[in-house]
Each structure stands twice: as C-alpha cells, then as structure tokens.
Phi, psi and omega in degrees: 000142179295150181284340178208164178219157177284144170292142178261136183232156178299142178246128182233083181289156173288129174234156187222155173302155188305315182294319178294322178299316179297317180296318180294319178298319180291319179298320179293319178300312182295325176296312181289333179292342176275352179291135177223150171283129185240134180251352179245111186252153167273153174270011179303130183297148174239128182302140178304323181301327178294316180296320178301319182290321179290330176291321176298320177297318179300324183284358172276358181295149175291153179211155181301122181055024180054038180276344179048062190276057182222153170227129177259111178264119189251122188242125170233349180298121185301319181296318180291321176299321178296320178295319179296316179299313181302314181290320181295317181294328176298315178291320180295321178300315179298322180294311182292328183273328191226331190265325184283141178286159176304322179295318179299312179298322178296320179291329180280336188307317181296340181275347177071027181271157173208195186278351179283129184229063182296337181299340180292340175257329186282315181302137183294334181228141166244130174250114178258117183266124175250142173259141179266107180299328176201162174264161177246126175287163179306330181273004177091354178280161185273148171229129188296146162249162188229143180048051189295309182297319179297316182296314181291324176299319177297317179297323178293322176298315176300319182296314180298318178297318180294321177298315178297318180297329180280357180086019178249175179234161178208179181211133176279114184242126183227071175301138185231127358284162184249016184299336180299333179292324177300317182289312184296326183262001175063042183276153182286170186294339183274002180248143179233135178296137186241318185199146176240126182237109167287141185226133177174199175272151174290154174296158177300137177055038179294146177239148177227157177300144180278077184273159172235130178278152181299140177289166186304321184290348177264348183241007183217150170231134186248133180239092185248000000 
C-alpha cells in the first residue's frame, strides 16, 4: 500500500455544445497548422516572464506516476550560448560529414539544413530540456521515475504549443550526441539531455520550406 495519497477533489472540465466543440477543435487545428519550425531568428528581446509562463504550461503535461521527470534549463547568457553553439556545431559537422547515411542526407536536402547553427547564438533564449532518469532522495539514494521519455516528450509537445500560442517561434534541435550540454550546464548524473529549443521572434522576412502535412487518411486508422 502506498505510504501517502493525493487528496481527491472535484473536477469540473469545460464542456461545450457539439457545434461549438467542433468549431473550437477546428480553430485549434488551423492555429497549430500555421506553426512552423524556424531557423532564422531575430535577436529582439523576449521578456523572461513569457518564458516562465510557457514553461509552466509545459509542466501541465501528464507524466508517469506524476513524477514530472523533467528539468528546463533556460539560457540567455551570451558567452554560454556561444559555447553551446561551438560544441553543437562540432557534433553536427561530424554527423553531416561522417555519421548520417546517404538516405538521411537525401531526406534533409530539401530542407536546406547543414551543420551551421547560428540560431544558437541569435535567439534570445535557449531552452535545454533534460529528462530525469531517476530522482535522488535527500540521502542520495535513487527513486525510480516511470515512462520518462514518453513523459518528457509530452511536456515538450506542450511547450512547443505554448511557444506558438505566445506568438514566438522555435526549432527542435537535437545535436547528437548531446552529452556536452550536461557538462556545459553542470547537470547532475540523473539527468540526460533530451531536446534543445531556441526561442524568440522570427527574423525579418524569414522564409521556410513550403511543406504540406500528411492528410488525415494517411495518419489515422479508424475502427468503428
């Protein structure tokens, strides 16, 4: 039996008439369909309070046993951003030159990406998401976390949505390997780097690939 339990309280979710529900669902879809990954950022400042709020939104994500196994490391220090860029570009260069398969490079070619990552210095904020493989008790012993990657992935999805909702842009950046982030940010042994998100305003006259998302019939199967 558990040693403690959460108090249970009444839950009163917002519900809507069917037509309004459909309209709201469609409005959210069209809003999110305008979200794009952006690689050209403005250096225009973004208030810290905005970043705090999107992180709070991310932390509303569900997690295994409500362990919330994530840490959001937020970087605005220019020197530290430069160090992150230098280390990330070193790994990216190796990936593009030696690690990625020809098929992978072929799939990336239409996006116009390469190992250069200037956005790591230009964007006013970098959010480095770490997953907690386990928690540490006050005495230093380990306490398990559950469904860690799934939980942190959900929180990152919430975070990206919140960033878009705030009128900002971001990019999912995953230099591989990412162990340099653990060292540069002085993270403990129970944390692993998961995702790096530059956050800010898009550069003036920014351009993105003219992509088309898969239609519903290609991403769903219905069992009625």
